[in-house]
Every structure is written in structure tokens, then in C-alpha cells.
N, CA, C and O atoms as a GROMACS GRO file, in nm:
protein
  252
    1MET      N    1   0.085  -0.117   0.000
    1MET     CA    2   0.000   0.000   0.000
    1MET      C    3   0.090   0.124   0.000
    1MET      O    4   0.202   0.122   0.051
    2ARG      N    5   0.038   0.230  -0.058
    2ARG     CA    6   0.113   0.357  -0.059
    2ARG      C    7   0.015   0.473  -0.049
    2ARG      O    8  -0.104   0.461  -0.079
    3ARG      N    9   0.069   0.585  -0.006
    3ARG     CA   10  -0.004   0.711  -0.007
    3ARG      C   11   0.098   0.822  -0.016
    3ARG      O   12   0.217   0.800   0.008
    4LYS      N   13   0.053   0.940  -0.050
    4LYS     CA   14   0.142   1.054  -0.068
    4LYS      C   15   0.110   1.161   0.035
    4LYS      O   16  -0.005   1.185   0.069
    5TYR      N   17   0.216   1.225   0.084
    5TYR     CA   18   0.199   1.342   0.170
    5TYR      C   19   0.201   1.464   0.080
    5TYR      O   20   0.293   1.481  -0.001
    6LEU      N   21   0.102   1.548   0.092
    6LEU     CA   22   0.088   1.665   0.006
    6LEU      C   23   0.148   1.786   0.079
    6LEU      O   24   0.088   1.842   0.170
    7HIS      N   25   0.267   1.823   0.037
    7HIS     CA   26   0.345   1.926   0.106
    7HIS      C   27   0.290   2.068   0.090
    7HIS      O   28   0.289   2.146   0.185
    8ASP      N   29   0.243   2.100  -0.030
    8ASP     CA   30   0.203   2.238  -0.057
    8ASP      C   31   0.080   2.242  -0.148
    8ASP      O   32   0.028   2.138  -0.189
    9THR      N   33   0.035   2.362  -0.179
    9THR     CA   34  -0.087   2.377  -0.260
    9THR      C   35  -0.072   2.319  -0.400
    9THR      O   36  -0.169   2.266  -0.455
   10ASP      N   37   0.047   2.326  -0.459
   10ASP     CA   38   0.068   2.270  -0.592
   10ASP      C   39   0.052   2.118  -0.592
   10ASP      O   40  -0.009   2.061  -0.682
   11GLU      N   41   0.108   2.052  -0.490
   11GLU     CA   42   0.093   1.906  -0.480
   11GLU      C   43  -0.050   1.866  -0.444
   11GLU      O   44  -0.099   1.764  -0.492
   12ALA      N   45  -0.116   1.945  -0.362
   12ALA     CA   46  -0.249   1.911  -0.312
   12ALA      C   47  -0.359   1.936  -0.415
   12ALA      O   48  -0.462   1.867  -0.414
   13ALA      N   49  -0.340   2.032  -0.504
   13ALA     CA   50  -0.445   2.072  -0.598
   13ALA      C   51  -0.503   1.956  -0.680
   13ALA      O   52  -0.625   1.946  -0.690
   14PRO      N   53  -0.421   1.869  -0.741
   14PRO     CA   54  -0.478   1.760  -0.821
   14PRO      C   55  -0.567   1.664  -0.742
   14PRO      O   56  -0.651   1.595  -0.800
   15TYR      N   57  -0.548   1.660  -0.611
   15TYR     CA   58  -0.625   1.569  -0.526
   15TYR      C   59  -0.743   1.638  -0.459
   15TYR      O   60  -0.824   1.573  -0.392
   16GLY      N   61  -0.754   1.769  -0.476
   16GLY     CA   62  -0.863   1.843  -0.414
   16GLY      C   63  -0.854   1.842  -0.262
   16GLY      O   64  -0.956   1.843  -0.194
   17GLN      N   65  -0.732   1.842  -0.211
   17GLN     CA   66  -0.709   1.834  -0.067
   17GLN      C   67  -0.628   1.955  -0.021
   17GLN      O   68  -0.577   2.032  -0.102
   18GLU      N   69  -0.617   1.968   0.108
   18GLU     CA   70  -0.537   2.074   0.168
   18GLU      C   71  -0.392   2.029   0.179
   18GLU      O   72  -0.366   1.910   0.196
   19PRO      N   73  -0.296   2.122   0.170
   19PRO     CA   74  -0.157   2.088   0.200
   19PRO      C   75  -0.146   2.037   0.342
   19PRO      O   76  -0.223   2.076   0.430
   20GLY      N   77  -0.049   1.948   0.365
   20GLY     CA   78  -0.030   1.892   0.498
   20GLY      C   79  -0.117   1.772   0.526
   20GLY      O   80  -0.126   1.727   0.641
   21THR      N   81  -0.183   1.718   0.422
   21THR     CA   82  -0.266   1.599   0.438
   21THR      C   83  -0.210   1.485   0.354
   21THR      O   84  -0.121   1.506   0.271
   22PHE      N   85  -0.261   1.364   0.376
   22PHE     CA   86  -0.221   1.247   0.299
   22PHE      C   87  -0.330   1.210   0.201
   22PHE      O   88  -0.448   1.233   0.227
   23THR      N   89  -0.291   1.154   0.087
   23THR     CA   90  -0.388   1.098  -0.006
   23THR      C   91  -0.442   0.967   0.053
   23THR      O   92  -0.389   0.917   0.152
   24ALA      N   93  -0.544   0.915  -0.008
   24ALA     CA   94  -0.597   0.784   0.034
   24ALA      C   95  -0.495   0.675   0.002
   24ALA      O   96  -0.414   0.690  -0.090
   25TRP      N   97  -0.499   0.567   0.079
   25TRP     CA   98  -0.413   0.452   0.052
   25TRP      C   99  -0.452   0.390  -0.081
   25TRP      O  100  -0.570   0.387  -0.117
   26GLU      N  101  -0.353   0.342  -0.156
   26GLU     CA  102  -0.378   0.270  -0.280
   26GLU      C  103  -0.283   0.151  -0.289
   26GLU      O  104  -0.173   0.156  -0.234
   27ALA      N  105  -0.324   0.048  -0.357
   27ALA     CA  106  -0.242  -0.072  -0.370
   27ALA      C  107  -0.124  -0.047  -0.464
   27ALA      O  108  -0.136   0.028  -0.561
   28LEU      N  109  -0.012  -0.110  -0.434
   28LEU     CA  110   0.103  -0.110  -0.524
   28LEU      C  111   0.082  -0.215  -0.632
   28LEU      O  112   0.010  -0.313  -0.609
   29PRO      N  113   0.143  -0.198  -0.750
   29PRO     CA  114   0.134  -0.303  -0.851
   29PRO      C  115   0.191  -0.435  -0.796
   29PRO      O  116   0.284  -0.433  -0.715
   30ALA      N  117   0.137  -0.546  -0.839
   30ALA     CA  118   0.177  -0.677  -0.787
   30ALA      C  119   0.324  -0.709  -0.811
   30ALA      O  120   0.384  -0.780  -0.730
   31ASP      N  121   0.383  -0.659  -0.918
   31ASP     CA  122   0.522  -0.693  -0.951
   31ASP      C  123   0.623  -0.589  -0.900
   31ASP      O  124   0.733  -0.580  -0.955
   32THR      N  125   0.589  -0.513  -0.799
   32THR     CA  126   0.677  -0.409  -0.746
   32THR      C  127   0.790  -0.472  -0.663
   32THR      O  128   0.764  -0.551  -0.572
   33ASP      N  129   0.914  -0.434  -0.696
   33ASP     CA  130   1.030  -0.483  -0.623
   33ASP      C  131   1.096  -0.376  -0.538
   33ASP      O  132   1.181  -0.406  -0.454
   34LEU      N  133   1.059  -0.251  -0.559
   34LEU     CA  134   1.127  -0.141  -0.493
   34LEU      C  135   1.025  -0.043  -0.438
   34LEU      O  136   0.929  -0.008  -0.506
   35LEU      N  137   1.048   0.001  -0.316
   35LEU     CA  138   0.967   0.105  -0.256
   35LEU      C  139   1.060   0.219  -0.220
   35LEU      O  140   1.155   0.200  -0.144
   36PHE      N  141   1.035   0.337  -0.273
   36PHE     CA  142   1.112   0.456  -0.242
   36PHE      C  143   1.038   0.532  -0.134
   36PHE      O  144   0.925   0.575  -0.153
   37TYR      N  145   1.103   0.547  -0.020
   37TYR     CA  146   1.044   0.619   0.091
   37TYR      C  147   1.114   0.753   0.104
   37TYR      O  148   1.236   0.759   0.118
   38GLU      N  149   1.039   0.859   0.100
   38GLU     CA  150   1.094   0.993   0.116
   38GLU      C  151   1.034   1.052   0.242
   38GLU      O  152   0.912   1.066   0.254
   39GLY      N  153   1.120   1.087   0.335
   39GLY     CA  154   1.068   1.144   0.459
   39GLY      C  155   1.178   1.165   0.561
   39GLY      O  156   1.289   1.114   0.547
   40LEU      N  157   1.145   1.240   0.663
   40LEU     CA  158   1.244   1.273   0.765
   40LEU      C  159   1.271   1.160   0.862
   40LEU      O  160   1.378   1.156   0.922
   41HIS      N  161   1.178   1.067   0.878
   41HIS     CA  162   1.191   0.966   0.982
   41HIS      C  163   1.197   0.825   0.926
   41HIS      O  164   1.161   0.729   0.995
   42GLY      N  165   1.242   0.811   0.804
   42GLY     CA  166   1.244   0.680   0.739
   42GLY      C  167   1.337   0.579   0.801
   42GLY      O  168   1.316   0.459   0.783
   43GLY      N  169   1.439   0.622   0.873
   43GLY     CA  170   1.534   0.531   0.935
   43GLY      C  171   1.537   0.543   1.085
   43GLY      O  172   1.641   0.519   1.146
   44VAL      N  173   1.427   0.578   1.144
   44VAL     CA  174   1.424   0.601   1.288
   44VAL      C  175   1.449   0.472   1.367
   44VAL      O  176   1.400   0.365   1.331
   45VAL      N  177   1.526   0.486   1.474
   45VAL     CA  178   1.548   0.378   1.570
   45VAL      C  179   1.526   0.436   1.708
   45VAL      O  180   1.598   0.526   1.751
   46THR      N  181   1.427   0.383   1.777
   46THR     CA  182   1.397   0.424   1.914
   46THR      C  183   1.375   0.298   1.996
   46THR      O  184   1.374   0.188   1.940
   47PRO      N  185   1.357   0.309   2.126
   47PRO     CA  186   1.325   0.190   2.205
   47PRO      C  187   1.194   0.123   2.160
   47PRO      O  188   1.177   0.003   2.180
   48GLU      N  189   1.103   0.200   2.102
   48GLU     CA  190   0.974   0.146   2.059
   48GLU      C  191   0.970   0.100   1.914
   48GLU      O  192   0.889   0.015   1.878
   49ALA      N  193   1.057   0.154   1.829
   49ALA     CA  194   1.052   0.125   1.685
   49ALA      C  195   1.192   0.118   1.627
   49ALA      O  196   1.281   0.194   1.665
   50ASP      N  197   1.211   0.025   1.533
   50ASP     CA  198   1.338   0.013   1.462
   50ASP      C  199   1.307  -0.002   1.313
   50ASP      O  200   1.314  -0.111   1.257
   51ILE      N  201   1.273   0.110   1.251
   51ILE     CA  202   1.238   0.109   1.108
   51ILE      C  203   1.361   0.079   1.023
   51ILE      O  204   1.348   0.018   0.917
   52ALA      N  205   1.478   0.120   1.068
   52ALA     CA  206   1.601   0.104   0.990
   52ALA      C  207   1.637  -0.043   0.965
   52ALA      O  208   1.717  -0.071   0.876
   53ARG      N  209   1.580  -0.136   1.039
   53ARG     CA  210   1.612  -0.277   1.017
   53ARG      C  211   1.541  -0.337   0.896
   53ARG      O  212   1.578  -0.445   0.851
   54HIS      N  213   1.441  -0.269   0.841
   54HIS     CA  214   1.360  -0.325   0.733
   54HIS      C  215   1.417  -0.308   0.592
   54HIS      O  216   1.410  -0.404   0.515
   55PRO      N  217   1.472  -0.194   0.555
   55PRO     CA  218   1.514  -0.180   0.414
   55PRO      C  219   1.644  -0.252   0.384
   55PRO      O  220   1.726  -0.276   0.474
   56ASP      N  221   1.662  -0.288   0.257
   56ASP     CA  222   1.788  -0.344   0.211
   56ASP      C  223   1.894  -0.236   0.198
   56ASP      O  224   2.013  -0.263   0.216
   57LEU      N  225   1.852  -0.115   0.169
   57LEU     CA  226   1.942   0.000   0.154
   57LEU      C  227   1.875   0.121   0.218
   57LEU      O  228   1.760   0.153   0.187
   58LEU      N  229   1.947   0.186   0.305
   58LEU     CA  230   1.895   0.306   0.371
   58LEU      C  231   1.995   0.417   0.350
   58LEU      O  232   2.111   0.405   0.390
   59VAL      N  233   1.953   0.525   0.288
   59VAL     CA  234   2.038   0.640   0.261
   59VAL      C  235   1.981   0.758   0.336
   59VAL      O  236   1.863   0.791   0.324
   60ALA      N  237   2.066   0.822   0.414
   60ALA     CA  238   2.020   0.938   0.493
   60ALA      C  239   2.107   1.059   0.460
   60ALA      O  240   2.226   1.046   0.430
   61TRP      N  241   2.046   1.173   0.466
   61TRP     CA  242   2.118   1.299   0.446
   61TRP      C  243   2.076   1.393   0.555
   61TRP      O  244   1.957   1.418   0.575
   62CYS      N  245   2.172   1.445   0.625
   62CYS     CA  246   2.144   1.541   0.732
   62CYS      C  247   2.219   1.670   0.701
   62CYS      O  248   2.342   1.670   0.694
   63PRO      N  249   2.147   1.779   0.683
   63PRO     CA  250   2.214   1.905   0.650
   63PRO      C  251   2.295   1.959   0.766
   63PRO      O  252   2.358   2.064   0.754
   0.00000   0.00000   0.00000
């Protein structure tokens, strides 16, 4: 499943939604081998969650 975060009015306009909201969930194609995750917390590791253990490749950039 996937959904998009709508950052601004340009991204939100085609969906008829407000910026700062998510689109509805939609199914990925059955033959999908790659999921690109874009976000600030994609590799978070805390006592409650370890997202970084799931991907085969995790690339982070910190300004």
C-alpha cells in the first residue's frame, strides 16, 4: 500500500485536498520490487521502533 503526503498547494491541488494531508491509501502493482520512501523519519530507531532494520538499503542525508 502507498499514499502521498501533500506538502504544498501545488501538490495538493490535483487531489482536491489541503496541503499537509495524505492521499488515500492505494495498492502497489503486484510486480513491485522497490519502494522509495521519502521522509524525515524513514530510518528512525527508538526503544519502541526500529524502522532502519527493514530496508535493504537506507540512505540518509542530514544538512
